[in-house]
C-alpha angles and dihedrals in degrees: 000000000000130000109190104299097351125084113205109205107191111199145173111243112249095007116142092203090053090046092054090046092050090051092051093045094051091048090053098040096043096200124200093216133025123211120194133192104249141101114309090229091068092076084084094062105028091097088070087072086080089063113101088218093064098090120172145266087076137141141210110240119201123181136169112261093221095043114026090185085075100081144146136194137214107190126196130189128193088262094050112115090221092055091050089051091049092050091048091052095048094043092052094040093243124153112256123196135182112229107186122104114288113266088231091077091062093053095048120102110261128208121222089261090054097043096095090050093065096142106159099086113070122219086242108043133070120253134159112261099020108125129198092248090067095056120097122236115288105262090203093057090049091052094046090050091051087051091052096255122131094196116063093189092055091045092052092049090053096046102036116007096050093042118109115222111262133213092278108052091191097055097084091053090053090054092048091049091052092051093050092046088056090053095047091047087064090050095245119161098348115137138179089255091057091052091053093047092047092050090055091047090053090050090053092049089053088051091053090052090049088053089062101256112148103182110042124176117204117197110194143140109293090237091067098052098090091053092053096045097068109042118206121208124295089244091055093056093042088055092052092050096043093086096058116118124246110284120253117229109265136196116203131190144148119267132183113264132189137227089237090059089054092060119101092236090074094060097253109154098223095031125142125219095226113037092155092052091046090051090054092047090054099044103033117105114222124347105007098199100067090045093049092048090050088055090048090051090051090050094049093046089052087057092052096259111145101240124156136189087257087061090055093050092050092047091052091050092048093050094049090046093051090050090056094046089051095046098244124145094230137002110278133193093281092056094042093052091046088056092046093053094046100041113017097034096033090226096313115143091191093061088043091055089056089054090049094050097045104034110016093046105010134182103251114156122200128220133229127202124247089245092068112108115263141160117262090252091058091050091051091049090050091051091050092048090054095045096047092040094237104142117188115248132180093215113082116249136176123238126194116197130197103207091202087073117078097226094048092046089052091049090053091052093050094051093047090048092052091049089054087053093051097256102126094191090140126034121194109253137181113281120253088209122073101244135130097184124115092234093078130073133176127203138183110220125202123155117214124195093231089067086083090069094046088052089052090050091048092052088084088073099055148318097256129049093244096047090046093048092048093049093044090051093052092046091048093051093051090051095045118111104181126067093222089057091055095048090047088051090051089053091049092049089054094047091047093047093239100155091157090064101045098079093055094040092049091050090056091044091053093050093048094045090051092056099039114091098170107114093203090057090048092048093048091051099047101071093057089054095049092046087053091055088058093062093062098087097047098038097036093233125157110239108167093120091047091055090054093048094046090050092050093051092047092053092050090050091051092052096043104037103087098052092041088061095057118109098004120157122230096270096046090045091054088050092048091049090057090050092049091052089051096047090046090057093042093052092049087059096041101045099083089059096035097050091059094050105032117112101184122099131196142168127244102232092207097051105015092230125142115267100195092133117080091234090055091050089051092049089051089054091052092050091050090050092048089057097050097101120165110262101176105017138321093291092064098060144031116277119265091245093064095040093053091047091053089053093050094049089051091048092049091050092051090245089118126037126223094253090060093044089051091051092051091048089050089051094049093048093052120116090250093073127072110261092228092054089048091051091050089050090052089047091054093042095052097039112120096026142352101209090112089072088061095047094046109040090183091069090050089048094050090052093046090049093051093046092051093053097050114112120244097254093048091043089062091055097047098041096083090050093051094043089052090048096051093039086065095055123094116278092239093051091049091051094048091047089051092049094052094047090050093046096066144269116006130217101062121112115262116270115268114250115262115269115264127218124263113298116262106219095197094055091042092052090050090058095049098082093049092049090048090056092046090051094044094238102108141050121279114268128211114273093235094054094045090052092049093046093050 
C-alpha cells in the first residue's frame, strides 16, 4: 500500500506469488528509491547484484571480525521478493538500501539488562544463536486459522501464489496490510525485538526522504507493515534505540546458497518446504503443472522407472480433478504430488521420495562473482578449486583419485587440508574400483553454504589453505591430550602433505608417548602411525622419524600387553581384542623396517629362540597372553576371549601348528574351566573366519563334544556367546558346519572321493589349452575351439 510518497510492500519471504506481485507493483509505482528489509551493512555489497556472475540462490553473510563463528545469513532465491526488488533497482539504476538493524548489534556482548533487546536477528532470517522460542507466532498460521484452514501453506497458495496480478498491482498489498494490522491490534506476535527493528526501519525511511527521494518503495515482511504505516515521532524511535549495545565490527559479503538450505527441514527460520517447486512456479511460462509433471517423468525415466507420455497426461488430469474436488482455484503441490504417487510412481513412496528430493526441494547452488569481498583464505581456496577443476556443487558426487597422477594427488592434499580446517567438503568413501593399493582414494563431495563461515573462522590460521592447515595442525598438537589423537594427526599431516607441521607434531608425539604408560592408548595409537608409513612411496614423504616412533610404540606394546590384559571385564576385553587385531596387522607391515633397526633382544620362553625381530617379540607377547589363564577367579588371568584370539593369531602366522592349537582348545574345553570362559575363548579363536573348523574336523568335534556335555543351566549362559560367535562366520562356513553336524559323528577324516575311471589321454589333452589360458601361462586360443573343448 502507499502512504504519501512511500509504498509499503508487505511480502512473504521466498514466495513466488509475492515476488510476482512486487515486480508488478514496482513497475506500476516506478519508485526513485528502493528500501529492503535486511542488515544495514549490506549497502556496501548490494551493487554486486548487477554482476551477471551473481546467480541466486545466494545469501548475505555477516560475521563478527573478531569472532567469525558469530555469523548470520540472509538468503535470497530467484523467487524471493527481496531479490526481485534488488534486481529492479539495479536494472533501473535506482539507489537501493537495506533498512533493518545492523548485524553488528547482534554480535556485540550484551548485559543482562540488554538481553531482551537482542535485535540483530530477525524473526525471519537465519542467525547462529537464535532459538525457536524467541520467534513470534506465525502470522500466516493465525490468518489461515481465522479463514478456517488448518494448513497455512495451502491457504497462502490459494490466496496469493495462485492469484494472477490484477489491474491495480498495489491492491493485494493493501489487503495484506489490513490483515496484519488486525493481528497486531490484538497484540499477537509482537516482541521487543520487533519494536527495535521497526524503529530502525522508520529511521531509514526518514533518511531516504531527507535525501530527496519522492517515490520510495519499501519491501519488508508483511508483519512489519502496520508499524511502518503510522510513524511515531523521531524522539520516540531514538529513545527505543538508545539502549542498544555498541556494535561489533562486521564483515559482510555474498556467498552461494542452495535450495536445500532454504527448506524448513534445515532449521532456517523463514524457510519454505518446497523451494524447487516455488522456483518452477516463478519461472515456468504458462500452466506450471504439466511442465512440472513432465520434469518428474524425465527424472523417473532416468532412474529406470517405466513412465510414458500417457502417464503424464493422466497425472495432469488427476491433479486438476483433485483441485476441483478440494475447492482449490488451481492444482497445488499437494494435488500434484498425489497425482505423481498414484500415476507416475504407481503408489511407490520410494519413487515419490526421489521426486521430492530432486524437484520439490532440489539441489540448486548459486554463484558469486570474484569481486565479492572475501578473506584471503577464501580467495586461495577459490584459486585452488579452479586450478584443480574441483567445482563446488550442492548435489553429492563421488570422486576417485589415482595418487600417482599429479592433479589427483593435489586434489587429495586439498581435501585433507580442508578437513583439518573443519571444512568437510569431501568425506572419504568406499572406492567404486576394486583396489587395495595405497595409490587410490575415493571421496564423497558435497558443498554446504555454511562452509563459508568455517573458512572465515579458519582464516585466523593463515592466508592460504596450506599455511592455515600447517598452523592448525601445530596448534591442535599442542592442545592434544591423548596419544591416539596425536598419531591420527600425524597421519592427517602426511595425507595432507603438511611437511612443515610434521617436526612440531612429532616432537609433541614423542613427549606424549614417553609419558603414557597405558597399553591400550599405545595400542590404539600404533596403527595410525604404521598406516602413515605406507603413504611414503606414493606421496613422496620423508618418514624416518615416523618409523622410529612406530617401532618404539610397538616394542612398548609387546612388553606391556600381557599384564595389561589381566582382570578385564567383558566390555574392556572386547575393546582390547579389537586393539590386538589392529596391532597385529600394524606389526605385520612394520616388521620389515623395524627388524633392521631394532636394538632390543629377547627370548621366547616357549622355544628359547632369539626374538630380536619385532615380529618375534610380538609373537612372544601373544604366547605369554595365551598362557595367562585364571587360577583363582577371572581377576587373576586374561579373559578367554583374548587368550583364544592370541592362539588364533599365532596359528594364522604359522607360529603355532594345528596340533598345538587343538591341544589348547581341548584344555580350555575341559570340565575344569568355567564354561563362559571357554565360550569366550572359542569366540576369540574363531573371530575373523571359521574355515579352519572345516579343514581340521578334530577341532569341530572337540567343540561339538564340549557343547553336548554342558549342563542345561550353563548352556543358557553360553548360548548367546556361541550364537554371536557363529553369526560372525561366513554364510557358507555356517552352512557346511551345520551339514556336517547333522550328517553324523564328527572327528573322522572326510571321506575320500570316489575312484574315477582310467584317465582318457585324448580328452585330457583337449582340455590343456583351455586350462593354460585360464592360468595365464599359454597363448590365447580361438573362442570356437575353447567352447568345443570345454
